[in-house]
C-alpha positions in Angstrom: -17.3 1.9 9.6 -17.3 2.9 6.0 -19.7 4.6 3.8 -19.8 4.6 -0.1 -21.4 7.7 -1.4 -21.5 8.8 -5.7 -19.5 11.7 -6.2 -20.3 12.2 -9.6 -19.8 10.2 -13.0 -17.3 7.4 -12.5 -16.0 8.5 -8.7 -16.4 7.1 -5.2 -16.4 8.7 -2.2 -15.6 6.8 0.6 -15.7 8.3 4.6 -14.3 6.0 7.7 -14.0 6.6 11.1 -13.3 4.9 14.6 -15.6 4.9 17.3 -14.6 2.5 21.0 -11.4 1.2 20.0 -12.7 -2.2 21.7 -15.2 -2.1 18.8 -14.6 -0.5 15.2 -10.7 0.4 14.4 -9.7 2.5 11.2 -6.8 0.7 10.2 -7.3 -3.3 10.6 -7.6 -6.1 7.7 -11.8 -6.4 8.0 -11.6 -2.2 6.8 -9.4 -3.0 3.9 -11.0 -6.7 2.7 -14.5 -3.8 3.2 -13.0 -1.2 1.0 -11.8 -3.9 -2.2 -15.1 -5.3 -1.2 -16.8 -1.9 -2.8 -18.5 -2.2 -6.2 -19.7 1.2 -6.7 -23.1 1.2 -9.9 -22.0 2.7 -12.9 -17.9 2.8 -11.8 -16.0 2.3 -14.5 -12.7 1.4 -14.4 -9.5 3.2 -16.0 -7.9 -0.5 -16.8 -5.1 0.0 -13.1 -3.9 3.6 -15.0 -4.0 5.8 -11.7 -3.5 3.0 -9.3 -0.1 2.1 -11.1 0.8 6.2 -11.1 0.1 6.3 -7.7 1.9 3.6 -6.3 5.3 4.7 -7.8 7.7 6.2 -5.8 9.4 5.5 -2.3 7.6 4.5 0.8 8.2 3.8 4.7 6.8 2.0 7.0 7.2 1.6 10.5 4.4 -1.2 10.9 7.5 -3.4 10.3 10.4 -4.3 13.0 12.9 -1.2 12.4 10.8 0.2 9.8 11.2 -0.8 5.6 11.6 1.1 2.8 9.8 -0.2 -1.1 10.5 1.5 -3.7 8.4 1.3 -6.7 9.8 1.8 -10.0 8.5 3.4 -13.5 10.5 0.7 -15.6 8.3 -2.4 -13.3 11.2 -3.4 -10.9 11.2 -3.0 -6.9 13.5 -2.6 -4.2 12.7 -3.7 -0.6 14.5 -2.5 2.4 14.0 -3.4 5.8 15.1 -0.8 8.6 19.3 -1.9 9.9 20.1 -1.7 5.7 18.0 2.1 5.6 19.7 3.6 9.3 23.5 2.3 7.9 22.6 3.6 4.4 24.1 0.4 2.5 22.2 -1.2 -0.1 24.4 -2.9 -1.8 24.0 -6.1 -4.5 23.2 -9.7 -2.8 23.3 -7.6 0.7 21.1 -9.0 3.2 18.5 -6.9 3.9 17.9 -5.9 1.0 15.2 -7.5 -1.9 15.0 -6.6 -5.6 12.7 -8.1 -8.3 10.1 -7.2 -10.3 6.4 -6.0 -9.5 3.0 -6.2 -11.5 -0.1 -4.9 -10.8 -3.5 -6.8 -11.4 -6.6 -4.7 -11.2 -6.0 -4.0 -7.1 -3.7 -7.0 -6.3 0.1 -6.1 -6.5 3.0 -8.8 -6.6 6.3 -8.2 -5.4 8.5 -10.8 -7.5 11.7 -11.4 -5.9 14.8 -11.9 -8.3 16.6 -14.9 -6.0 12.8 -16.4 -6.6 10.6 -14.6 -8.4 8.1 -17.9 -8.2 7.7 -17.1 -4.5 5.4 -13.4 -5.0 4.4 -11.4 -2.1 0.3 -10.5 -2.9 -0.7 -8.1 -1.9 -4.6 -5.5 -2.2 -2.8 -2.5 -2.5 -4.9 0.9 -2.1 -3.3 4.5 -2.2 -5.2 7.4 -0.4 -4.3 10.9 1.0 -4.1 10.7 4.9 -4.7 13.2 7.6 -1.4 14.1 9.9 -2.2 16.9 12.1 -3.3 19.9 9.8 -1.9 18.2 6.7 -2.3 15.7 4.0 0.6 13.0 3.3 0.2 10.2 0.6 -0.5 7.0 2.5 -0.3 3.2 0.6 -2.1 0.6 2.6 -1.0 -3.3 2.0 -3.4 -6.0 2.5 -2.0 -9.5 3.1 -4.8 -11.7 2.7 -2.6 -15.2 2.6 -2.0 -14.8 6.1 -3.9 -16.4 9.1 -5.4 -13.8 10.2 -4.9 -10.6 7.5 -2.4 -8.4 7.7 -2.1 -5.1 6.4 0.9 -2.7 6.7 0.7 1.3 6.4 2.9 3.2 4.1 4.1 7.0 3.9 5.3 8.4 1.5 8.9 9.3 1.3 9.8 13.0 0.8 6.7 14.4 -0.4 5.6 17.5 0.8 2.6 17.6 2.7 -0.6 18.7 1.7 
């Protein structure tokens, strides 16, 4: 369930929650699709500047088997490591479990173009937000992949960022 509320000039609050786990899920593909479909009246984009700043850094996901780490650098490069590489603490060029390449933001779409096959870009709708973790807030990121059937969402937490 979600509700959009005006929050002053050029801002909107999105309030969401969940009820019966069998009917409404806080973190599922339909919610992410709803979020990305919102077009608040009077809202003007900053051209992706805030999102471009918010996605930078190291992110960790435990959704995928063994976990993953995704690092998005200011120079437009990314590195994605599988859980086995994270555990071993290795990361040389061409090493299994490590993908490197360029990334780009187009609106709210994140494209990951691997060096090995740039024509095979992974495309995600991206959202960065603050998530309640106990009594603190943690920077989080949702990547919605609508190119699978059914659509899939991976959730990420900022690595080594103090909770707010």
